[in-house]
C-alpha positions as CSV (number, residue, x, y, z in Angstrom):
1,X,-6.8,9.6,-14.4
2,X,-3.1,9.1,-14.6
3,X,-0.5,6.6,-13.5
4,X,1.9,7.6,-10.8
5,X,5.6,6.6,-10.5
6,X,6.2,4.1,-7.7
7,X,9.2,4.8,-5.4
8,X,11.4,1.8,-4.9
9,X,13.5,0.7,-2.0
10,X,16.2,3.3,-1.3
11,X,13.9,6.3,-1.9
12,X,13.9,8.3,1.3
13,X,10.1,8.9,1.3
14,X,9.5,5.2,2.0
15,X,11.1,5.6,5.4
16,X,9.2,8.7,6.5
17,X,6.2,8.9,8.8
18,X,3.1,10.2,7.0
19,X,1.0,13.2,8.0
20,X,-2.6,12.9,9.1
21,X,-5.2,13.9,6.4
22,X,-7.3,16.8,7.7
23,X,-9.0,18.0,4.5
24,X,-11.0,15.9,2.1
25,X,-10.6,17.8,-1.1
26,X,-11.2,17.1,-4.8
27,X,-7.4,16.9,-5.1
28,X,-7.4,14.1,-2.5
29,X,-10.1,12.3,-4.5
30,X,-8.0,12.6,-7.7
31,X,-5.0,11.2,-5.8
32,X,-7.0,8.2,-4.7
33,X,-8.3,7.6,-8.2
34,X,-4.7,7.8,-9.6
35,X,-3.5,5.5,-6.8
36,X,-6.1,2.9,-7.7
37,X,-5.2,3.2,-11.4
38,X,-1.5,2.8,-10.6
39,X,-2.1,-0.2,-8.3
40,X,-4.3,-1.9,-10.9
41,X,-1.7,-1.3,-13.6
42,X,1.1,-2.6,-11.4
43,X,-1.1,-5.7,-10.6
44,X,-1.0,-5.0,-6.8
45,X,-3.5,-5.4,-4.1
46,X,-2.5,-2.3,-2.1
47,X,-0.7,1.0,-2.5
48,X,0.2,3.6,0.1
49,X,0.8,7.3,-0.5
50,X,4.6,7.2,0.3
51,X,5.0,4.6,-2.5
52,X,3.9,7.3,-5.0
53,X,5.9,10.1,-3.3
54,X,3.2,11.5,-1.1
55,X,3.1,12.2,2.6
56,X,-0.6,11.8,3.3
57,X,-1.7,9.0,5.7
58,X,-3.6,7.3,3.0
59,X,-3.7,3.9,1.2
60,X,-5.8,2.0,-1.2
61,X,-6.6,-1.7,-1.1
62,X,-8.4,-4.1,-3.3
63,X,-8.8,-7.7,-2.2
64,X,-11.5,-9.9,-3.6
65,X,-14.7,-7.8,-3.4
66,X,-13.3,-5.2,-1.0
67,X,-12.1,-2.0,-2.7
68,X,-11.1,0.3,0.2
69,X,-9.8,3.8,0.7
70,X,-8.1,3.9,4.1
71,X,-7.3,7.3,5.4
72,X,-5.8,7.9,8.8
73,X,-6.0,4.2,9.6
74,X,-5.3,2.6,12.9
75,X,-5.4,-1.0,14.0
76,X,-7.8,-1.2,16.9
77,X,-7.8,-5.0,17.4
78,X,-5.0,-7.5,16.7
79,X,-5.4,-11.3,17.2
80,X,-3.5,-14.4,16.4
81,X,-0.4,-14.9,14.2
82,X,0.0,-16.3,10.7
83,X,3.0,-16.5,8.4
84,X,2.5,-15.8,4.7
85,X,4.4,-14.7,1.6
86,X,4.5,-11.0,0.8
87,X,5.9,-8.9,-1.9
88,X,5.7,-5.1,-2.5
89,X,5.3,-2.8,-5.4
90,X,8.2,-0.8,-4.1
91,X,10.5,-3.9,-4.0
92,X,9.6,-5.6,-7.3
93,X,10.4,-9.4,-7.6
94,X,11.4,-9.8,-4.0
95,X,9.2,-12.1,-1.8
96,X,9.5,-13.5,1.7
97,X,7.4,-15.1,4.4
98,X,6.3,-12.5,6.9
99,X,4.5,-13.0,10.3
100,X,1.4,-10.9,10.7
101,X,-1.6,-10.9,12.9
102,X,-4.2,-13.4,11.6
103,X,-7.1,-11.0,12.3
104,X,-7.2,-7.2,12.6
105,X,-9.9,-4.6,12.9
106,X,-8.9,-1.3,11.3
107,X,-10.6,2.0,11.9
108,X,-10.2,4.5,9.1
109,X,-11.8,7.3,7.2
110,X,-13.1,7.0,3.6
111,X,-12.7,9.5,0.9
112,X,-15.5,11.6,2.3
113,X,-13.9,11.7,5.8
114,X,-16.5,9.3,7.3
115,X,-15.1,6.9,9.9
116,X,-15.6,3.2,9.4
117,X,-14.2,-0.1,10.6
118,X,-13.2,-3.1,8.6
119,X,-12.3,-6.6,9.7
120,X,-9.3,-8.1,7.9
121,X,-8.3,-11.8,7.9
122,X,-6.3,-13.7,5.4
123,X,-5.2,-11.6,2.4
124,X,-7.2,-8.5,3.3
125,X,-5.8,-8.5,6.9
126,X,-2.2,-9.0,5.6
127,X,-2.7,-6.2,3.0
128,X,-4.1,-3.8,5.5
129,X,-1.2,-4.4,7.9
130,X,1.3,-4.1,5.1
131,X,-0.1,-0.7,3.9
132,X,-0.4,0.7,7.4
133,X,3.3,-0.2,7.9
134,X,4.1,1.9,4.8
135,X,2.3,4.9,6.4
136,X,4.8,4.6,9.3
137,X,8.0,4.2,7.2
138,X,8.2,0.5,7.5
139,X,8.7,-2.1,4.8
140,X,7.9,-5.8,4.9
141,X,11.6,-6.6,4.9
142,X,11.9,-4.9,8.3
143,X,9.8,-7.7,9.7
144,X,12.2,-10.4,8.6
145,X,14.9,-12.1,10.6
146,X,18.4,-10.9,9.9
147,X,19.2,-13.9,7.7
148,X,16.0,-13.6,5.7
149,X,16.4,-9.8,5.3
150,X,20.0,-10.4,4.0
151,X,18.6,-12.9,1.5
152,X,15.9,-10.5,0.3
153,X,18.4,-7.7,0.0
154,X,20.6,-10.0,-2.2
155,X,17.7,-10.5,-4.5
156,X,17.0,-6.8,-4.5
157,X,20.6,-6.2,-5.6
158,X,19.8,-7.9,-8.9
159,X,16.6,-6.0,-9.4
160,X,17.5,-2.4,-8.3
161,X,19.6,-1.7,-11.4
162,X,16.3,-1.5,-13.3
163,X,15.4,1.6,-11.3
164,X,18.3,4.0,-11.5
165,X,16.3,7.0,-10.2
166,X,14.6,4.9,-7.5
167,X,11.4,5.1,-9.5
168,X,9.3,2.4,-11.1
169,X,7.7,4.0,-14.1
170,X,4.7,2.0,-15.4
171,X,4.0,1.7,-19.1
172,X,0.9,3.7,-20.0
173,X,-0.7,1.2,-22.3
174,X,-4.4,0.8,-21.6
175,X,-5.5,2.6,-18.5
176,X,-8.3,1.0,-16.4
177,X,-11.8,2.2,-17.3
178,X,-12.6,5.5,-15.7
179,X,-14.7,5.2,-12.6
180,X,-17.3,7.7,-11.3
181,X,-16.6,9.4,-8.0
182,X,-18.8,7.0,-6.0
183,X,-16.7,3.8,-6.7
184,X,-13.6,5.0,-4.9
185,X,-15.0,5.0,-1.4
186,X,-16.1,1.4,-1.0
187,X,-16.4,0.2,2.6
188,X,-16.8,-3.2,4.1
């Protein structure tokens, strides 16, 4: 397992549409494991492939007891509306209230290519929507009003100097305990 660099706001890959995953290879499994390690080390609850410089339509999520690999996800049901604070591993130290659907059902494939559905409400629902946005080149700041987006960008101006190459390099330190291949494909 290894930690991946996280691309921060300004990196072009964060604005690109991802490509559908067609092959479920050992390399893809390694990428998923590295993404979980990176997300855990960065103290996040979700991480999408573009955030680590990759074009696969893939994200990992861990909220409460749900540890999910979401490949080729699509939201098949959207209900309600709720506002809540969001941040992003690609825009460190910037937070804002974002309107999201209060309940979603997402259809996705797991690491073995098997289709499943997961219902997301509260933090899980918010996280799934946030990561799926990443897979389409959108950031949470795109969902803000003009005034709130300007305020968030002013905050980012203070932070971005820490990332001159538009990369967030995590300190290695202690890596999370190595998992066996069956723990990366949790489903709800």
